[in-house]
N, C-alpha and C positions, 0 to 999 in steps of 0.2 A: 765257566762251567764245563766239565768234561762230559762228552756225549756218551750215550749208552753203548754205542759201538766201540768207542775207545776203551770204555771200562772193561769190556770183555777180555781185553788183552793186558790189563794191569796185573802186576805181580802181587802175590800174597804178602801181607805185612809180616815181618818177623815176629816170632813168638816172644812175648814180653817176659823178662825175668822178674823175680821178686824185687821190690824196691830196696835192695841191699844198701846201696849208697845212702839213700834218703833216711833209712832207719839209723844208720851210723851217724849221719849228720844231726838228726834229731836228738840222739843221745848225747853227742858232744855238745850241742848248744845248751841242753838242759844241764849237763855237768858244769859247763862254764858259768851258767847262771848260779848254780849252787855254790860254786867256788867263790864267786864274787860276794855272795851273801855270807859265806863262811868267814871271809877275810874281814868283813865289817862287823861281825858278831863279837860280843864280849869274850875274851880268851877263856874265861872260866865259866861261862854261862851254859845253861842247858840247851839254848838254841844252837850254839856252836857245836855242841856235842851231837845233837840231833842231825844237823846238817852234815856233819862228818860221817854219820852212819848212812845217810842217803847217798853221799858221794861214794862210799864203799860199795853200796849196792849198784850204783851206776858203773863203777869200774869193773865189777864182776860181770855185769851184763855186757859191757863193752867187750871184754875179753871173750865172752861166749859168742858174741856176734862176729868178732874177728875170726875165731876158729871155724865158724859156720860159713862165713861169706868170703873170706880172703885167704886163699891158699898160699900166696906168695909172701915169704917172710919179709922181704924188703918193703912191700906195701903195708904189711902189718906194723912194721917199725915206723913208717910214715904216719899212719893213723895214730899210733901212740904219741908221736911227737905233736900231732895236731891236738890231741886231747890234753896232754900234760904241759906242753910248752907253747900251745897256740901257734904252732909252726905253720908251714905252708899246707894248704888243703891238698890231700893226696889225689893222684890222678885216677885211681881206680877204687872200687869197681865202677862201671859206667852208670850214669844216671838213666832213669827211665823217662819217657815222655809223659808229662802229667796229664791224667785224665780229667777233662773239664766237663764232659757230658757223655752219658751212655743211655740209649733209649731203644725201644722196640716198636716196630710198626704193627699194624693190624694183621699183616701177613706173616709176622714172626721174624722179619729181618731185624738185625741189630746194628745200630749205628753207634760209633764211638768217635769222640773228638779228643785229640791229644795235643798238648802244647809242648814244643821243644824248648830248649833253653834260650833260643833266639826269639821266642815269642810266637813263631808261626804255628798255625793249627793244621793238623792232618786229620782229615775226615775219612773214616773207614766204614764200610758197610759189609757186614758178614766177613770181616777179616781182610778185606781188600781196600787198598787206598783208592779213593775216588775223587778227592778234592783237596786242595791246599788253600787255606784262607788266612788273611791277616788276623792279628790277635783281637781286634775290636769286634770280630764276628762271633766271639765266644758267647754262649748263653749266659745271661747275667741275672735272670729272674731271682728275686729274693722271696723267701717265705712260702714257696710252693714249687712243686716239681714243674719243670719247664718242658716245652715241646720244641723240637728242632725239625725244620721242614727242608727237604731236599728233593728237587724235581717233582714237587707236588705230593710227596709222601711225608706223612707226619710220623715222627718217632717220639713216643712219650717216655719221659725219663724213668729209669730204673736204677736201683742201687744194689751193689753186690755185697757190701759189708753186712755181716750178720747182725741180727737184732741185739745180740749180747754185746757186740763191739759198739754199736751205736748207743746202746743204753749206758755203757761205761763212759763213752765220750760225752754224752749228755750230762752225766753226773759230774764229770771232771770240769766241764764248761760252767756248770752251775755253782760248784762249790770249791773248785781248785783242788789243791792237794797233789798227790803224785800222779803223773800221766799214766794212763792204762797201757803200759808198755807191751803187755801180752797181746794187745790188739793192734799195735802200731803198724805191723806189716800190711794187714788187710785194709786199714784205714788209709794208709798212704797209697796203696795200690788202687783203691777206689776213688782217690782224688778228693776225699772229704777233709783231710788235714794237710797242712804244709809241714816243713821240717822244723818249725817252731811249735808244733802241735797245736797250731791255731786253725780255726775253721776256715775253709775256703768257701766261695759262694756255693759250690756244689754241696759242701758239708752243711751249710746253713739250710739248704733245701732239704737235705736228707733228714736233719733233726726236726725240721718243721713238718715234714711228711710223717715222721715217726710220732710226733705229738698229735697230729691230726688223726692218725690211725688209732691212737690210744683212746681218743674221745669219740 
């Protein structure tokens, strides 16, 4: 545990960018799934035609994301190879650290816990790094918002994703269909979905909290 005196000298955490890489990865994974279904469908069937239209939509969105997120042509070429030929995963843009918890204390301080790709957790309070923890310390409560305790202070979980995004995600989880791509960026940034558009533990808590509030 880092002492309060030591915390006063800690550096601010860097400002997080949008989950550009994660959004591209999610779209590529979805496209590859459609591609596999397309290959198995009857050549002259309506299902194959429908899947082809969905793939066209994914390609259009993919090119839009590349234009928005990836300025380097060589990196854009690498992403196209990843999409169309299942080539090597491109090096950029950089991945974000996944948000596994965010909460507010009674005094208004905000704690955030983020997991890097190695699995280590970084705990921030009001934008400053205060602790590093092993992965097993991540909050894992299911079906209700959780509480994280640090030095005797309780942080009650909150969610940044807008109600419209959570509503669209809830509908997608309930009935399937096309992922709500228009909300993908904020859902990924808030840590409620992964790059397969699957619910994370935080996502299950967010939807459970939304259902509870609706009743």
